C-alpha positions as CSV (number, residue, x, y, z in Angstrom):
1,X,0.0,0.0,0.0
2,X,1.4,3.4,-0.9
3,X,1.1,6.2,1.6
4,X,1.6,9.9,0.7
5,X,1.7,13.3,2.4
6,X,4.3,12.0,5.0
7,X,6.1,14.7,6.8
8,X,9.8,15.3,5.8
9,X,10.8,14.1,9.3
10,X,8.9,10.9,9.1
11,X,11.0,7.7,9.4
12,X,10.5,4.1,8.4
13,X,10.3,3.2,12.1
14,X,7.5,5.7,12.8
15,X,5.6,4.6,9.7
16,X,5.8,0.9,10.7
17,X,4.7,1.7,14.3
18,X,1.7,3.6,13.0
19,X,0.3,0.8,10.9
20,X,1.3,-2.2,13.0
21,X,-1.7,-3.8,14.5
22,X,-3.1,-7.4,15.2
23,X,-6.0,-6.6,12.8
24,X,-3.7,-5.9,9.9
25,X,-0.2,-7.4,10.5
26,X,2.6,-5.6,8.6
27,X,5.5,-7.3,6.9
28,X,7.6,-4.2,6.2
29,X,7.6,-0.5,5.5
30,X,9.9,1.9,3.7
31,X,10.0,5.6,2.9
32,X,11.2,7.5,-0.2
33,X,11.2,11.1,-1.2
34,X,8.5,12.4,-3.5
35,X,8.2,10.0,-6.5
36,X,10.1,11.0,-9.6
37,X,9.0,10.5,-13.2
38,X,11.2,9.8,-16.3
39,X,10.3,8.9,-19.8
40,X,11.8,5.5,-19.4
41,X,10.9,4.4,-15.9
42,X,7.9,6.5,-14.8
43,X,7.1,6.6,-11.1
44,X,9.4,4.5,-8.9
45,X,7.2,1.5,-8.1
46,X,8.0,-1.8,-6.5
47,X,9.2,-4.5,-9.0
48,X,5.8,-6.3,-8.8
49,X,3.9,-3.1,-9.9
50,X,6.3,-1.5,-12.5
51,X,4.7,-0.7,-15.8
52,X,1.2,-0.2,-14.2
53,X,0.4,3.2,-15.8
54,X,-2.8,3.6,-13.9
55,X,-1.1,3.1,-10.5
56,X,1.7,5.4,-11.5
57,X,-0.9,8.2,-12.1
58,X,-2.6,7.6,-8.8
59,X,0.7,7.6,-6.9
60,X,1.7,10.9,-8.6
61,X,-1.7,12.4,-7.8
62,X,-1.6,11.7,-4.1
63,X,2.1,12.6,-3.8
64,X,1.2,16.2,-4.9
65,X,-1.3,16.6,-2.1
66,X,1.4,17.1,0.5
67,X,3.4,19.7,-1.4
68,X,6.9,19.5,-2.8
69,X,8.5,18.4,0.4
70,X,6.1,15.6,1.2
71,X,7.4,12.0,1.3
72,X,5.8,8.8,0.1
73,X,5.9,5.4,1.8
74,X,5.1,1.8,1.0
75,X,3.7,-0.6,3.6
76,X,3.5,-4.3,2.9
77,X,0.8,-6.2,4.9
78,X,0.6,-10.0,5.6
79,X,-2.6,-10.3,3.7
80,X,-4.7,-8.4,1.2
81,X,-7.5,-8.4,3.7
82,X,-5.2,-6.7,6.2
83,X,-4.5,-4.0,3.7
84,X,-8.2,-3.4,3.1
85,X,-8.8,-3.1,6.8
86,X,-5.9,-0.6,7.1
87,X,-7.2,1.5,4.2
88,X,-10.7,1.6,5.8
89,X,-9.3,3.9,8.5
90,X,-8.2,7.5,8.5
91,X,-4.5,7.9,9.3
92,X,-2.6,10.9,10.7
93,X,1.1,11.1,11.5
94,X,3.0,14.2,12.7
95,X,-0.1,16.4,12.3
96,X,-0.6,15.3,8.6
97,X,-3.6,13.5,7.1
98,X,-2.2,10.6,5.1
99,X,-3.5,9.4,1.7
100,X,-3.3,5.8,0.6
101,X,-3.4,3.8,-2.7
102,X,-3.9,0.1,-2.5
103,X,-2.2,-2.4,-4.9
104,X,-2.5,-6.0,-5.8
105,X,-6.3,-5.9,-5.9
106,X,-8.3,-6.7,-9.1
107,X,-10.3,-3.6,-10.0
108,X,-13.1,-5.4,-11.8
109,X,-13.5,-7.8,-8.9
110,X,-13.6,-4.9,-6.4
111,X,-16.3,-3.2,-8.5
112,X,-18.5,-6.3,-8.3
113,X,-18.2,-6.3,-4.5
114,X,-18.8,-2.6,-4.0
115,X,-22.0,-0.7,-3.3
116,X,-22.7,3.1,-3.7
117,X,-24.1,4.7,-0.5
118,X,-25.9,8.0,-0.6
119,X,-27.3,10.3,2.1
120,X,-24.4,9.8,4.5
121,X,-24.3,12.2,7.4
122,X,-21.6,14.8,6.7
123,X,-19.7,14.2,9.9
124,X,-19.6,10.4,9.4
125,X,-16.1,8.9,9.1
126,X,-15.0,6.0,6.9
127,X,-14.6,3.7,9.9
128,X,-18.0,4.6,11.3
129,X,-19.6,3.9,8.0
130,X,-17.8,0.6,7.7
131,X,-18.9,-0.5,11.2
132,X,-22.4,0.5,10.5
133,X,-22.6,-1.6,7.3
134,X,-21.0,-4.6,9.0
135,X,-23.4,-4.3,11.9
136,X,-26.3,-4.6,9.5
137,X,-24.9,-7.8,7.9
138,X,-26.0,-11.3,8.8
139,X,-23.7,-13.9,10.4
140,X,-20.4,-14.0,8.5
141,X,-21.0,-10.8,6.5
142,X,-18.0,-8.5,6.2
143,X,-17.5,-5.0,5.1
144,X,-13.8,-4.6,4.3
145,X,-13.6,-1.0,3.6
146,X,-15.6,2.2,3.2
147,X,-14.7,5.3,1.3
148,X,-16.5,8.7,1.6
149,X,-16.3,11.0,-1.4
150,X,-14.8,14.3,-0.3
151,X,-14.0,17.6,-1.8
152,X,-10.5,17.4,-3.2
153,X,-9.5,20.8,-1.6
154,X,-11.4,21.1,1.6
155,X,-11.7,17.3,2.3
156,X,-15.3,17.9,3.4
157,X,-17.6,15.0,2.9
158,X,-20.1,15.2,-0.1
159,X,-22.5,12.9,1.7
160,X,-21.9,9.8,-0.4
161,X,-19.4,7.1,-0.8
162,X,-18.7,3.4,-1.4
163,X,-18.4,0.3,0.7
164,X,-16.3,-2.8,-0.4
165,X,-17.8,-6.1,0.8
166,X,-16.0,-9.3,1.3
167,X,-18.0,-11.1,-1.4
168,X,-20.5,-10.5,-4.2
169,X,-23.1,-12.2,-2.0
170,X,-22.5,-9.7,0.8
171,X,-22.9,-6.8,-1.7
172,X,-26.1,-8.3,-3.0
173,X,-27.5,-8.6,0.5
174,X,-26.8,-5.0,1.2
175,X,-28.6,-4.0,-2.0
176,X,-31.6,-6.1,-1.0
177,X,-31.9,-5.2,2.7
178,X,-30.6,-1.7,2.6
179,X,-28.5,-0.1,5.4
180,X,-31.2,1.6,7.5
181,X,-30.7,5.0,9.1
182,X,-27.6,6.7,10.3
183,X,-27.8,9.9,12.3
184,X,-31.5,10.1,11.6
185,X,-31.0,9.8,7.8
186,X,-32.1,6.9,5.7
187,X,-29.0,5.6,3.8
188,X,-29.5,5.1,0.0
189,X,-27.8,2.1,-1.7
190,X,-27.3,1.5,-5.4
191,X,-25.4,-1.0,-7.5
192,X,-23.0,0.0,-10.3
193,X,-25.8,0.5,-12.8
194,X,-25.6,3.2,-15.5
195,X,-23.4,6.3,-15.2
196,X,-24.4,8.7,-12.5
197,X,-23.3,12.2,-12.9
198,X,-25.0,14.8,-10.7
199,X,-24.1,18.4,-11.0
200,X,-25.5,19.3,-7.5
201,X,-22.9,17.2,-5.7
202,X,-20.3,16.6,-8.3
203,X,-20.4,12.8,-8.0
204,X,-19.4,10.7,-11.0
205,X,-20.0,6.9,-11.0
206,X,-16.5,5.4,-11.4
207,X,-18.2,2.0,-11.6
208,X,-19.5,2.8,-15.1
209,X,-16.2,1.4,-16.4
210,X,-15.9,-2.1,-14.9
211,X,-12.1,-1.7,-15.0
212,X,-12.1,1.1,-12.4
213,X,-13.0,1.3,-8.8
214,X,-12.7,3.9,-6.0
215,X,-10.8,1.4,-3.8
216,X,-7.6,1.7,-5.9
């Protein structure tokens, strides 16, 4: 998992300590300066991800959020599920909000297991949404991650987002049963469906292309 907007003083040890947890065991962590781009090599990615143009663009985009002096890091988890659990949380280190990009997931598969959620209370966090969804599931149901769509500049919630379920069945169950109310507001759920582009909230359905997903 790539991590950007790290403070210049951030060390590998502090990054490892931040993400280390029994719920998402970490194998290793490393830190580099801001990614560099060249015509021949592109962004400096791990060997397993080199040549992935889409991932390169995402890493470059998040690296710019922290300014020219921001660093980027790379955290390796024991399992893919552990990475998803870690990415479902909001992370801060040395007074900086961190941004993450997951790797090694299949985008089309993630889209099939994801559900669009609307009417989310504006003060709701990703972890609160994830726990709410998982609490509505039957025995064995799992919500791996939630992402709330935010304004790119202010980072204020736009009142909608996506949840990534453990399986297609779990996603189908959410669509059938709904998610009830949160903060007095009835949550709205939708599958991928046709392109949704609403001028009033600036939300575009990234699931319209089966090869894209908001969890990458």
